[in-house]
N, C-alpha and C positions, 0 to 999 in steps of 0.2 A: 736634599736629602730626602727619604721618605717620610713624612709627617704624620699622616693620618691613614687610618685603615677604613675599608668599606667591605664588608663581608656579609653575603647573603646566603643564609643557611637554607639548603634546597628540601630539608626534611619538612614534609606536610605536618602543619600543627605547630612547628617551630619556627618559622620565618620571622614573625614578627621579634618576638622574644631575643632570638639570638643576633638578628640584625641590630636590634638596639644596644644591645651588650657590646658586639664585638666593635660596632663603629665608634662607641665612647671609649673604648678600652684598649684594641688591639690592632687593628689594620690599617697601615698608613698607606695613603696613595702617592705614586711615584713623583718625585718633584727634584730638581736638581740642585744639589747641596750650595751650601754658602758658607764657606770657612770662617767668614767674619761672625758670623752668628751663632758658631759653634760654642757648645757649653763644655766646660771642664768637669769631670767627675770629683766629687769630694772624697777623698783619701790620703792615704800617706803611700809615697812609693819609698823601697828600700832596694838595694843591691844585696843578693843572696850569695852570688859568687862571683867575684870580680878577679880573674887572673889574666894578666896581659899576655902569657906564654902559652895558654891553652885554650880551645874553645869549648862552651858549654852551650849543648843545644838539645831542642825538643824537649822541653820541661813539661812535666804534669804535676798539677796538685792535688792532694785528696786531704782534705781536713787539715791536720798540721805538719803533713809531710809533703816535701817536694822532690821528685827524681827527674834526672837528666841524663844524657850521655856527654862524657868528658872526653877530649882527645888526648891521647897518650901516643906520643910517636905518630905512626901512621893509623892507628886503631884508636876506638873508643871503648871506655868502660862505663859500667853503670854507677851513678852517685846519687846518694840520697841526702837531704837536709830535714832536720828534725826542727820546726820552728819553735816549738817548746822547749827543748833544751839547747838548742843552738849549736848543735853537733851536726857533724859531718861525716857520712859513713860510705864507705866502698862497698856496694853490693854483689858486682862481679868485675873481676879484674882478671878473667880468663883470657888465654891465649885467642888469636883473632880480635874480631871487632863486636862489639855488642851496642847495637843501636836501637832507635825509637822504644824507649821504655814506656810502660803505662802501669799506673797504680791504683788499686782499688781495694779499699779495707786493709787486709796484710798480705795481698799478692801484689807482687811485682812482675811483670812479663815484658820481654825484650824478644828481638831478633839477633841470632847469635850466629856466627859462620865461623867457629873454632875447628869445625871439619872440613871448612872450604866452600859449603854452600851455606845458605843462612836456613837455621832451624829456629823453633821456639822454645824457649828456658822460661824458668819460672823460679821466683825466691818467695818463699813463706817467711816473712818477719816474726811471727808466732812461734814457730817451730827453728828459724835460724838454719834452713836447709834449702837447697837448690834441686831443682828436678828438671827433665827435660820432659817437655809437653808433645814435642813433634820433632823426631829425628828421623827424616826420608830425603830419598832424592828431589831435585828441584829446589825452588826458592819458595821457603816460607816466610813472609815478612808482614811489618804492620799488625802486630798482635795487639788486641784490647781484652780487658777482663771485668768483668762484675763480680764483686765479692756476695753481692745481694742472691744472685741466682748460681754463683759458681761457673759461669760460662767463660770459656777463653775463645774468643774468635780471631783469625787471621786470614789473610790473602794467601793462597796457594798457586803458585806458577810451575805448571809441569807440561808446558805446551800451551794449553787454555789456561786462562786466568780463572780459579776457582775461589770459592770461601770453604773452609774448613773450621768446625766447630768441636771443642772437646769440653765436657761438663766435668767439672773436681767432684761432682758430689756423686754422679750416678757412674763415672768412669767411662763414658762412653762418649766414642767419636761419630760425627756426622759431616759428610761431606755435600756442599752444593755445587752440582758441575751439571754441564749439559754440552751436546755438541756444537749446539748453535747459539750459546751464551756465555757471556764471562760475567766475573763478579768482581769487583774492585771495591777498596778501601771500607771493607765491613766494620762496624762499630756495634757495640752491644751495651745497653743500659737494662738491667734487670732480665725480664725474660724477652725483651725486645731487640731486635738485630735489624739494622739497616745496612744496605749496601748500594752502590750504582752499578747497575746491570746495563750491558750492552748486549743487544742482540744483532746477528747477523742474520740476512736473510737466506743466505747461503753459505754453510761453513767453510766451502771450498775456496769461497772469495777472499777469505782471510789472507791466503798466501798467494793468489794469482794477481796478475798485473791488472786486472780489473778493479776498480774501487768499488768496495763492498756495498750493498745498500745497509745502513746502519740504523737502529732503532735504540733511544736511551730512555733510562728510567731510574728513579730511586724507588727502592721495593722495601717492604717492611716485613720481617718474618719473625712471629710469635712461636715460642717453643713449646708451650701450651696449644695454641690454635693449629699447629703444625702445618700450617701454608702459608706462602707469601703472596702479598697483596701491594699494587701500585700505591706510592704516594704521589709520585708524577711520572707519566711515561710516554712515550712515543713522541715526543716534541723536539723540535729542531735546537731547543736549548741543551747542550751537553753538560750534566752534572757531575760533580766531584765532591769528595770529602764530604760524606753525610755523617751526621751527628745527631743523636737523640736523647733526649731528656723527658721524663715523664710526659711520655706521648708526642711531644713537640719535636719535629724533624726539622733541620736546617742543614742548608748545603749551597754550595757554591756553583755557578754555570754560566757559561757563554754560548753565544749563539755559533752554531756549527758553520753555518753559511759565508758569516763575516769574520770568523774566529775572532770575534770581539773581546771585549774587558770582561773580566769574572764579576758578575753581581751575587747576591746573596739572596735565598729565599726561604720560605718558612711555611710549614704545613702542622697545624695542630690536628693531628691524625685521627683521634678519637672523638673529636668534636665537630670540626670542620675540614674536610680534606682538600678545600680549595689551596691551590698554591698560590702565596701572596708574595709581595716584594718588600724585604728590608733595605736594601741598596740597590738602585738601578741609574748609573749614568755614566759619564765617559771616563770613569777612575776604575781601577782594578780593587776589587774587595775580595778577600781570601783568606785562609784559614780559619773557619768558623768553630766556635766551641759554645757549648750551652749549658748553664746548669741554672736551677732554681729561676726558671723564666729569665734569665739574662743572656744575651748573645754577645761574645766577643768576637772581633777579626783583626786581621791587617789589613791595612789601607793604603793606597799611594797618591790620593788626593793632594798632598801638599808637597809632591815631588816638582822640582822646578822643571817647566815646560821643556821638551828635549833631552831631559836627563833620566837615569834609571836609578832606581833606590830610594831611600827617605820614606821608607813604609811606616806606617805608625799604628797605634792601638786604640779601636774604638769600643764603646759597649752600647747595646741598645737594650731598655727595659722595657720588655713585652707588656707588663700590667701598666706602667705610665705611659708608654707610646713615645718615649724620648730619647734621643739618640745623645751620646757625650764622649769627648776624647777623655782617653787614660793617659797615653802618654805619646808626646810629639817631640822628643828630644832629637837631637843630632843622629845620625846613622841609620840603621835599618832596625825596627822593631817587628817581629814575626814569630810564629808559632804560640800564639797566647792560648791559653787553658784558665778555665774559672771554674773555683767550686765555693758556693755561699759567696762570703765577702772577698774572697783571695783571687787576684788573677796574676798569672804569672807567664813570662814571655822570654824569648831569645833577644839581646841587644847587642848590637855593634857599636855604640857610641864611643867606646874606649880602645876600639882598632880590634879587637877579638871579639866572638860572641860570649857574653855573658848572661847570667840568668837574674833577672830582677822580678820583683814583688811589688805589686799593688793592693794596698788594704782598702776596700772601700768604707767610707764612713758609715755607721747607722742610718737607716734610711727610715722614714715614716710609714708603718704600716696601714694599707689602703685596701686589703683584702683580696679574695682570690679574682681571677679573670673571670671564672665560671662560677655559677651557683654551687651549692653543695649537692655533688652526686646521690640520686636517689633512685637506684636501680629498682624496678618492679615489673613483674610479668604476670598478665592475667591469662589463665587457661581454662577454656570452656570444653566440655566434652558433652554432645547432643546426641541423643537418639532419635531418629526420624523415619517414620513418625514414632510415637510413642506408645501404640497399643496397636497389635499386628494379630493374623491369626497364624497357626504352627506353619512353619515352612515359608512365610512371607519375607522377603527380603526388607532388612532394615539398613539405613545409612548410619554410619556413624561418623560425626564430625568434629574435628578437634579444630580448635581457634585460638589462637596464640594472639595477646596484644601487649606492646610494650606500653607500659601505663607510668612508666617512671620517666624521667629528665635526662637520661644517657643511654647510648648506643649499648646493646647486649651482644653477645659473641658467643660463637661455639654451641648454638642452640640445638639441643637432641632431645627428641620425643620418642618414649618408648611405651607403647601400650600394648595390651595383651588379649587375647580373646579366651575368655574362661567358659566353663560350663555354665549353661547348656548350649552356648551357642557357637556357630561353626562358620569359619572365614570362608565368604563366597568370592570376594575379588578385593584388590588393591593390597597396601602395605601398612602395619600396624606400625611401622617406624618411620620418623621422617627428621631430617637436619636443616639446620639454616645458619649459614656463616655469619649474619648478623641481621639485627632487627633494630631499627631508629626508633625514638619516641615517637608514640601514636601508630607506628606501622603495626599492621596486621598479617597474619600468614595464616592459612589453614589447609587442611588436608582430609581426605574421606577414604574408607573402606567401608565394604558391605558384610553383614552377617546375617543368620536367619537362626530360629530355634524351632524344633519338632515338639518340645515339651512344654505343655500348660502353666502358666503359674505367672506370678511377678517377681523379677528377678533384677538386682543391681549389678550393673555391667562393670564395675570396679573403676579405680581412678588411673589415669595414665600419667605415668612418670616423666619429669622434665629436668635436664639440666642446662645450665648455661654459664658463662661467666661474663664478667663485668670488667671492662678494660683489658681483659685478658689475665686477670687476677684468679684468686680461689673460685673453685666450681662451687656454684648453688644448685640444691637440689630441692624442688617443689613437687606438688600433685596437683592435679586437676580434680573435678566433682565427680562422682560417680551417680549416673543418670539410671533411672528406673525404666524398665519395659516390661509391658503387660503383655503376655501371649495368651490369647481366648480363643475358644473355640465358637462363640458365639459370632452372629453375622454384625459385623463392625459398621456398616451402613444402616442397619437398622438400629442399632445402639444410639447413634447420633440423632434418631427421632424420638427417641424417648422424651418423655415431660418430666419435671420435677416432681408432680405428684404420683409417679410410678416408681420412684425410688427416694432412697435416704441419701442425703451428703453429709458426711462427718464434718463439714466446713458450717453446717447449720443445726443448731440444736433443735430437738423435736419440739414443735408449737411456735417455735421462732417465724415472725412473719418475713416474707422476701420482700424487699423494696419493690414498687411499681416503677416502671419506668413509661415514659411516653413515647407514642410512636406506633401502638398497636391497639385494636380494639380491646383485647385483653389486659392493656396496661403493661405487658411485658415484651420487650424486642424477641425478635427471632434469634437473634445470637445470642441472647442471654438464656433463653429457654434451652437451646442446644447444649449451652455450656452446661447448666445444672442437669441436664439429661445424663451426659455424660459423666459428671460427678457422682452421680448416684449409683450406675450401674455395678453391682456387685461389691458396691461399698468402695470404689476404686476411685481415688482422687489423684489427680496429676498435678505435680509439682516438680518444678527445675529448681534443683539445688546448685548454686554455684559458689565456689570459693575463689575470692580473690586474691591472688598471691602476689 
């Protein structure tokens, strides 16, 4: 299996730091697994629900609660087990079938066909009430909920495959749809949503006899950023079942050209967008789930040659770079889910699908994968030149530099032209999707003034987010522009003896410099001359934020 990672960060100024960090902590290179050398995870296994007469499937764990679907005759109901009290509760036993439950906080969601087609329903453990989230034509399936953001996301099949989102806090609905794209298996963690996206080169090809040209990708959408970005796209590897936790995206994929086995891939989206491999060999690795920088999945490496079945559960610790067995019992172990130290899965060792739990033993803290994030943005506003005649054009330049150690997102600059200046050309606003460590962006616009005097041009306002979290507001410096009716060229020829400078007290001697007969360099004389005219001293003020 894959034992070592090698990652090269493409961000300028970060190459050496992140390369050393990821090589030592996170990225394995592909290697064929050796089952004889495999390690077993430390912990305790227990059965949650073992009933020889019915199937329990698709378990999800959240803190001390486990939910699953349980067969009753030809249909499924939603059940919950409380690890603290040891009690089992029926969440929904309505007519029809309730399937694919998901729990986060006090919210439990599932797909429900009590009306004939699948709709989305939710149960609130705090209020003890059930409610419909989406009841409409077509098939609404595979819901996921995040208690942190209040977002429910699901797959919507009404001819084309869409993704739909409902915000429990704002009570707003949003559809992700396109005539040339389809969205599969959406998953939400906080404000971050991921899905498998399939592009058709021509939507008409989808139902024609001609094979369509397909492009595949895993995309991330942030509800604060308002736009989707590729995590992986346009490759020959067909992704499926993407999941995300704290910005780390994991998915399974196979080569479309060979219809090969499913392998596992990972991308730490907010630090390094490079796709890396967790498992890549002749075996199937599927049903991934991630929590607390630990990835679990089902794996058929122990299946006898020529046979099917006998999938097992494995875990990969991103921090330590180690892979271990969780369960290799008889029968199939599938659909694992992990949260913190708890892993649940469906298990057929007893003849029917039952729910099992593995509690990981406490592990030694070894520190985070990445350094503590320190977001910082420097904003410099300049007036070029700083002294002009009335009506003369002045270029206002605003430069943004990421002086922190983490990518900044959704950067918005809002400047204003105030009296006595007039806008001649350009835009006083700008926006940037992202800015990596040590990266710089800038833009310019032109103004002029007919009024004489020394004027503050005002500070530019800037807003940005860090890892798409809460918005941060800062300001630039406020440069000074001098508008004079005197000949600027003649001003530059003035000597220190013709004027006074507030930077030198009366009677102070000026240090001599070698290089001219008078003991003063021409550049130094020009500087003092400019500084003395009309008592004007040029200063550039900069606030490093």
